[in-house]
Each structure stands twice: as C-alpha cells, then as structure tokens.
ZALUMSE-135183 format. One line per field, with one value per residue (C-alpha): residue in one letter; z, y, x. Coordinates in nm, 3 decimals, always signed. Example, Ala and Ser with C-alpha at 12.3 -4.5 7.8 and 13.67 -1.06 7.14 Angstrom:
2
res A,S $
zz +0.780,+0.714 $
yy -0.450,-0.106 $
xx +1.230,+1.367 $
//
This chain:
364
res M,T,D,T,L,R,C,A,I,V,G,T,G,A,I,A,H,A,H,A,K,A,I,A,A,Y,P,H,A,E,L,V,A,V,T,D,L,S,R,A,S,A,E,A,F,A,E,T,Y,R,A,P,A,V,Y,D,D,L,D,A,L,L,A,A,E,H,P,D,V,V,H,I,C,T,P,P,G,A,H,T,A,Q,T,L,A,A,F,A,A,G,A,H,V,V,V,E,K,P,P,A,P,S,L,D,E,L,Q,E,M,T,D,A,A,A,A,A,G,R,Q,L,A,V,V,F,Q,Q,R,T,G,T,A,P,A,H,V,K,R,L,L,D,S,G,A,L,G,R,P,L,V,A,Q,C,Q,T,L,W,Y,R,D,A,A,Y,F,A,V,P,W,R,G,R,W,E,T,E,G,G,G,T,T,L,G,H,A,I,H,Q,L,D,L,L,A,F,L,L,G,D,W,T,R,V,E,G,R,L,W,R,L,D,R,E,T,S,T,E,D,V,S,T,A,T,V,V,F,E,G,G,V,V,A,Q,V,V,S,S,T,L,S,P,R,E,T,S,S,I,R,I,D,T,E,K,A,T,V,T,V,D,H,L,Y,G,H,G,H,E,N,W,R,I,T,P,A,P,F,V,D,A,D,E,A,A,T,W,E,L,T,G,P,E,E,R,S,D,H,A,Y,L,L,R,D,V,F,D,A,L,R,S,G,A,P,L,P,P,T,A,E,A,P,A,R,S,L,E,L,V,A,A,I,Y,A,S,A,D,A,D,G,A,V,V,K,P,A,D,L,A,A,H,P,T,H,R,R,S,F,A,S,A,V,I,D,L,R,P,A,R $
zz +0.591,+0.963,+1.127,+1.340,+1.383,+1.710,+1.768,+2.046,+2.040,+2.170,+2.271,+2.347,+2.248,+1.999,+1.680,+1.852,+1.852,+1.491,+1.507,+1.773,+1.600,+1.236,+1.447,+1.582,+1.228,+1.095,+1.147,+1.175,+1.379,+1.782,+2.008,+2.286,+2.412,+2.483,+2.625,+2.737,+2.901,+3.126,+3.281,+3.356,+2.974,+2.884,+3.147,+3.033,+2.656,+2.711,+2.913,+2.594,+2.359,+2.547,+2.813,+2.638,+2.883,+2.967,+3.034,+3.208,+2.853,+2.520,+2.672,+2.877,+2.643,+2.369,+2.633,+2.764,+2.489,+2.138,+1.941,+1.538,+1.446,+1.711,+1.613,+1.682,+1.760,+1.968,+1.888,+1.608,+1.829,+1.933,+1.646,+1.569,+1.897,+1.913,+1.584,+1.596,+1.939,+1.766,+1.486,+1.695,+1.875,+1.542,+1.502,+1.192,+1.232,+1.140,+1.221,+1.242,+0.996,+1.023,+0.995,+1.164,+1.255,+1.016,+0.661,+0.826,+1.109,+0.884,+0.680,+0.992,+1.025,+0.683,+0.736,+1.056,+0.894,+0.597,+0.830,+1.041,+0.752,+0.849,+0.703,+0.822,+0.704,+0.753,+0.774,+0.506,+0.485,+0.272,-0.023,+0.061,-0.094,-0.402,-0.516,-0.541,-0.683,-0.947,-1.022,-1.000,-1.303,-1.520,-1.488,-1.527,-1.849,-1.975,-2.015,-1.898,-2.108,-1.984,-1.642,-1.644,-1.307,-0.981,-0.628,-0.268,+0.011,+0.368,+0.532,+0.915,+1.225,+1.522,+1.848,+2.086,+2.310,+2.042,+2.034,+2.437,+2.416,+2.567,+2.277,+1.976,+1.815,+1.843,+1.609,+1.855,+1.962,+1.704,+1.393,+1.226,+1.230,+0.968,+0.646,+0.843,+1.115,+0.835,+0.477,+0.465,+0.421,+0.119,-0.007,+0.003,-0.191,-0.461,-0.457,-0.475,-0.809,-0.958,-0.926,-0.845,-0.754,-0.960,-0.786,-0.485,-0.379,-0.041,+0.226,+0.585,+0.752,+1.129,+1.102,+1.419,+1.684,+1.969,+1.808,+1.739,+1.414,+1.135,+1.134,+0.755,+0.447,+0.087,-0.209,-0.579,-0.614,-0.980,-1.080,-1.319,-1.678,-1.599,-1.380,-1.140,-0.850,-0.575,-0.207,+0.071,+0.446,+0.759,+1.067,+1.064,+0.837,+1.032,+0.722,+0.742,+0.418,+0.236,-0.129,-0.441,-0.798,-1.084,-1.442,-1.713,-2.096,-2.116,-1.745,-1.414,-1.095,-0.753,-0.418,-0.180,+0.233,+0.548,+0.727,+0.480,+0.176,-0.019,-0.378,-0.293,-0.227,-0.555,-0.929,-1.293,-1.467,-1.868,-2.067,-2.351,-2.632,-2.513,-2.602,-2.328,-2.414,-2.359,-2.049,-1.906,-1.894,-1.630,-1.387,-1.025,-1.041,-0.794,-0.462,-0.197,+0.025,+0.175,+0.294,+0.664,+0.887,+0.850,+0.470,+0.491,+0.765,+0.660,+0.298,+0.505,+0.754,+0.425,+0.308,+0.635,+0.686,+0.331,+0.333,+0.045,-0.080,+0.096,-0.057,-0.291,+0.002,+0.250,+0.021,-0.062,+0.349,+0.239,-0.068,+0.122,+0.379,+0.140,-0.036,+0.322,+0.393,+0.050,+0.155,+0.476,+0.323,+0.054,+0.287,+0.505,+0.170,+0.116,-0.145,-0.355,-0.547,-0.436,-0.639,-0.531,-0.569,-0.325,-0.078,-0.098,+0.032,+0.206,+0.508,+0.729,+0.656,+0.641,+1.025,+1.095,+0.955,+1.153,+0.924,+0.891,+0.926,+0.820,+1.124,+1.031,+1.370,+1.490,+1.783,+2.077 $
yy -0.449,-0.358,-0.089,+0.079,-0.057,-0.090,+0.022,-0.037,+0.148,-0.039,+0.271,+0.599,+0.790,+1.077,+0.902,+0.745,+1.091,+1.103,+0.729,+0.848,+1.161,+0.957,+0.733,+1.042,+1.124,+0.852,+0.819,+0.426,+0.385,+0.467,+0.411,+0.173,+0.080,+0.161,+0.028,+0.130,+0.016,+0.341,+0.343,+0.722,+0.746,+0.562,+0.740,+1.081,+1.001,+0.818,+1.097,+1.333,+1.118,+1.044,+0.818,+0.487,+0.192,+0.143,-0.224,-0.268,-0.505,-0.589,-0.945,-0.768,-0.584,-0.830,-1.044,-0.802,-0.588,-0.809,-0.525,-0.543,-0.334,-0.297,+0.021,-0.068,+0.247,+0.051,+0.073,-0.163,-0.405,-0.480,-0.494,-0.868,-1.034,-0.783,-0.838,-1.193,-1.157,-0.938,-1.197,-1.487,-1.268,-1.179,-0.848,-0.680,-0.490,-0.104,-0.093,+0.198,+0.227,+0.033,-0.276,-0.473,-0.506,-0.759,-0.952,-1.264,-1.134,-0.909,-1.271,-1.406,-1.086,-1.119,-1.544,-1.505,-1.251,-1.488,-1.765,-1.576,-1.398,-1.044,-0.745,-0.623,-0.221,-0.079,+0.290,+0.497,+0.814,+0.993,+0.774,+0.940,+1.235,+1.339,+1.491,+1.123,+0.982,+1.221,+1.228,+0.827,+0.824,+1.052,+0.771,+0.495,+0.595,+0.696,+1.070,+1.200,+0.964,+0.721,+0.769,+0.806,+0.945,+1.013,+1.157,+1.097,+1.252,+1.206,+1.530,+1.557,+1.698,+1.453,+1.592,+1.410,+1.394,+1.220,+0.901,+0.917,+0.735,+0.381,+0.189,+0.428,+0.362,+0.010,-0.287,-0.490,-0.249,-0.022,-0.248,+0.003,+0.362,+0.657,+0.444,+0.250,+0.479,+0.791,+0.726,+0.474,+0.748,+0.889,+0.556,+0.431,+0.742,+0.658,+0.313,+0.415,+0.608,+0.374,+0.023,-0.273,-0.213,-0.448,-0.398,-0.189,-0.072,+0.108,+0.254,+0.327,+0.655,+0.741,+1.085,+1.274,+1.100,+0.812,+0.540,+0.183,+0.223,+0.486,+0.838,+0.889,+0.626,+0.669,+0.424,+0.383,+0.177,+0.102,+0.022,-0.180,-0.012,+0.125,+0.406,+0.527,+0.694,+0.821,+0.797,+1.026,+1.022,+1.197,+1.258,+1.572,+1.803,+2.135,+2.287,+1.970,+1.885,+1.554,+1.566,+1.337,+1.416,+1.238,+1.335,+1.164,+1.209,+1.478,+1.606,+1.670,+1.582,+1.698,+1.683,+1.909,+1.882,+1.782,+1.576,+1.583,+1.722,+1.848,+2.038,+2.306,+2.081,+1.909,+2.054,+1.902,+2.120,+2.028,+1.991,+2.247,+2.079,+2.000,+2.225,+2.420,+2.264,+1.932,+2.038,+2.228,+1.841,+1.725,+2.037,+1.931,+2.017,+1.934,+1.937,+1.844,+1.587,+1.605,+1.344,+1.217,+0.963,+1.077,+0.999,+0.674,+0.559,+0.636,+0.420,+0.093,+0.156,+0.165,-0.163,-0.312,-0.277,-0.370,-0.691,-0.491,-0.567,-0.306,+0.045,+0.108,+0.328,+0.067,-0.259,-0.438,-0.393,-0.577,-0.330,-0.070,-0.271,-0.511,-0.184,-0.064,-0.418,-0.429,-0.115,-0.248,-0.617,-0.402,-0.175,-0.516,-0.661,-0.327,-0.168,-0.500,-0.502,-0.675,-0.807,-0.927,-1.285,-1.235,-1.078,-1.348,-1.604,-1.376,-1.556,-1.280,-0.958,-1.164,-1.181,-0.898,-0.540,-0.526,-0.402,-0.273,+0.124,+0.344,+0.548,+0.890,+1.040,+1.225,+1.031,+1.095 $
xx -1.605,-1.469,-1.699,-1.407,-1.025,-0.954,-0.562,-0.299,+0.025,+0.333,+0.618,+0.495,+0.814,+0.812,+0.714,+0.446,+0.228,+0.194,+0.036,-0.185,-0.274,-0.316,-0.584,-0.738,-0.794,-0.926,-1.303,-1.324,-1.038,-0.989,-0.714,-0.818,-0.442,-0.100,+0.227,+0.602,+0.867,+0.810,+0.433,+0.476,+0.572,+0.265,+0.040,+0.121,+0.095,-0.277,-0.372,-0.279,-0.487,-0.846,-0.692,-0.698,-0.583,-0.236,-0.091,+0.312,+0.346,+0.293,+0.160,-0.116,-0.268,-0.273,-0.483,-0.707,-0.800,-0.767,-0.638,-0.715,-0.393,-0.049,+0.157,+0.520,+0.692,+0.991,+1.328,+1.455,+1.572,+1.241,+1.019,+1.060,+0.945,+0.647,+0.553,+0.530,+0.338,+0.067,+0.064,+0.031,-0.280,-0.465,-0.361,-0.231,+0.064,+0.186,+0.556,+0.821,+1.112,+1.333,+1.079,+1.391,+1.752,+1.836,+1.669,+1.616,+1.411,+1.214,+1.156,+1.040,+0.800,+0.629,+0.633,+0.416,+0.200,+0.134,+0.096,-0.192,-0.359,-0.287,-0.111,+0.277,+0.254,+0.599,+0.604,+0.782,+0.602,+0.818,+0.631,+0.343,+0.161,+0.067,+0.379,+0.588,+0.271,+0.268,+0.616,+0.628,+0.325,+0.570,+0.839,+0.648,+0.465,+0.814,+0.647,+1.023,+1.254,+1.482,+1.605,+2.022,+2.133,+2.051,+2.173,+2.036,+2.171,+2.042,+2.287,+2.130,+2.299,+2.299,+2.509,+2.675,+2.375,+2.166,+2.458,+2.460,+2.139,+2.223,+2.073,+2.183,+2.501,+2.533,+2.469,+2.319,+2.074,+2.020,+2.123,+2.312,+2.410,+2.263,+2.229,+1.950,+1.809,+1.854,+1.920,+1.637,+1.373,+1.523,+1.669,+1.277,+1.155,+1.422,+1.356,+0.984,+1.022,+1.308,+1.237,+1.521,+1.860,+2.103,+2.442,+2.573,+2.891,+2.898,+3.172,+3.133,+3.297,+3.362,+3.438,+3.357,+3.093,+3.161,+2.969,+3.034,+2.848,+2.886,+2.815,+2.868,+2.799,+2.857,+2.691,+2.721,+2.374,+2.273,+1.878,+1.716,+1.775,+2.075,+2.022,+2.319,+2.243,+2.520,+2.403,+2.559,+2.421,+2.520,+2.498,+2.700,+2.541,+2.449,+2.241,+2.074,+1.852,+1.686,+1.729,+1.686,+1.754,+1.699,+1.844,+1.614,+1.674,+1.396,+1.411,+1.560,+1.317,+1.433,+1.295,+1.488,+1.318,+1.419,+1.183,+0.890,+0.780,+0.498,+0.450,+0.671,+0.971,+0.945,+1.084,+1.061,+1.295,+1.298,+1.524,+1.615,+1.473,+1.131,+0.818,+0.651,+0.295,+0.442,+0.640,+0.322,+0.170,+0.424,+0.296,+0.199,-0.203,-0.487,-0.545,-0.230,-0.127,+0.192,+0.428,+0.273,+0.182,-0.173,-0.250,-0.022,-0.243,-0.539,-0.490,-0.350,-0.666,-0.848,-0.711,-0.786,-1.094,-1.193,-0.985,-0.771,-0.410,-0.187,-0.151,+0.182,+0.299,+0.296,+0.392,+0.743,+0.899,+1.191,+1.289,+1.435,+1.584,+1.782,+1.931,+2.075,+2.212,+2.341,+2.515,+2.662,+2.767,+2.926,+3.131,+3.196,+3.367,+3.604,+3.361,+3.273,+2.991,+2.709,+2.407,+2.049,+2.160,+2.473,+2.241,+1.957,+2.198,+2.448,+2.693,+2.640,+2.432,+2.111,+2.157,+2.360,+2.418,+2.760,+3.010,+3.354,+3.350,+3.692,+3.776,+3.913,+3.893,+4.175,+4.404,+4.245 $
//
C-alpha cells in the first residue's frame, strides 16, 4: 500500500478547487504541483493550497514531479492528450466529466490505462453519497418491485455570457451542448440506478441562445428490463432543478436537487397496498454522506493505495458517455432509434457528437 499519493492538478479553474479540497481532506494524499494555461491563475491557486509547485505545462510538471495521480480539470477537448501523457509518465488519472469529446477518444484513454497498468477514474459525483447507494441496493434486490417508468430532468439556466466563453457552444471544443455538458450528471445517476440501456430516441433543440450546439434536448431511453425514461435537458430554466423519478411496482423514488444531494433530497413513496412495516425498511437511516468530490476521491484514493479495483462510484467510464452519444446519434438521424449495437460501430458518432439541431429561434 502506497503511503502518500502525490497529486497534481491540470487546469486551475472553478472545479479544480473541489479537487484540491478533497486532496487536502484525505490523510494520505498531498497536492504537489499545478499547471494552467494562465500562469497567474496557477500561481494564485497554488497560494491558496499550501503553495504546490507551479509549471508552465503538463510535460514539464510530469518530468519534474513524477506524480502518482494527475487530476485533469480542463475543458473536454484537452482531456485525451493530457490523459495519455499522464499514463505515459506512469500516473493514474482522475478526469472531470465529460471524460472525452468522443467515444473513440475515451476508448483510446481506457486502452492507454490498461497498457500502462494505471487507473482511469471519471468524476461523476452525483453517484456518490449514502442515499443513491441505499436506493441502488433496494432496486437491485427487488425490494421495490420491478422499475417501470422514469423521468430525468436537468433544468438549468445559463445566460448569454456563459456561451460567450470562446470554447463553449462549439462542437469542436466543447464536444456538445447541454446534453453532454450538463445532463450527463443526471443521466449518469439514472444509469447507475437502472443499469444498461437498450434503445434511445432523441432530439436536439436551439430555442434561444447563441450557440452552435443545443440549448435543449429531449429523449426517450429504454433500459434493460423494460424501464422507459423520459429525459429533458435545458439551459433556459430560471427556477433550476435536477430531478429523477423512478416509479416501480411498489414505490416511487424521487430525488430533487440542483448541483448536489443529501438524504433530505430523496423520497421513497410506497404504493397504497404496501404495508407500513415493509415501507419502514426502505427508510434512509444511519450516518449521511452527501454527493461530493471528497467522498468520491476518498474511495478512489483508497483503491489506488491498496491496488483494488475502482469503486462503483468511479467505474464504467463509458456508460454515461455512450448514453449521451446515443441521444446525439438519434437526433442526427431525425429521431431514429439507436441501440447499443448501432453505437458500437457507428460511422460518425464514435468520432464526434456534432449533430443536427432543430433551430426554433425567431428570425433575427
């Protein structure tokens, strides 16, 4: 077991702070170096977190520091090259979502991890916490009966200034719109709870924002066992909410939150015929852990130190990206059904998510 994991962060924007705090909270990890395109940003970040070394680029950092773990917190278009460089240097990688701008690039990353004998952990922190773990156990055990129908909504608000950032809203640099950049969190949680999908029918919409990608998407997703889910993602919703609802034979499971959830955000409502004593066994009890980078990285670090497989909260890096890819591929084919076998050998959407968007904005 490794005594202390030496960690480096690539990209010192907003999300990097969550990584730095999680590293600081773990007793057997330390932040040793950072790098960013902006030297000033990297130096300010380093000063906040006990002054790790600052480098002008990742290659210089890897050559000088030989970190055990590289945390990649850059825009999606940079993830693949940075991940491959980290693996070549012998480091494990923790990468922010979306892990890559295409399925082929993600495959290249996972192949490189296997060749190097290193781990690739993707940050989907919505999976973490004691509440989703509890609900997953109930669903997997059959305690709630067969899941039947679900809703998955990511209704967020991003103003014009958000899309004015040069790399945003462009297929070639952001990889996709709200489906990839925002909905992937709730889609990941939905798939974590329900398992593998079998078919997708999707549409992309441009209703208001100045963007080449979509600002709204809609989809129907069918999961194994016949669960039918309706999916909506939006960057136009002022009230803002992230929600999942799963209706089973014996109960309705809901989680309503925005960017993170705890026990108070989850509810299990029994069907009228369910005995109160049985319903009581479904209740969330015991110590609470919320959805958070700190718990995800704690479990990842534990696995890396012991040589164990990655925990369920960090495994299956392709599952959610494949679901997103299927929505884009369907939308590009005028809403046609896309199945996993179609996606596995798709002629276009393994390389890029660029897709047809239905533009309903008023004439300008």
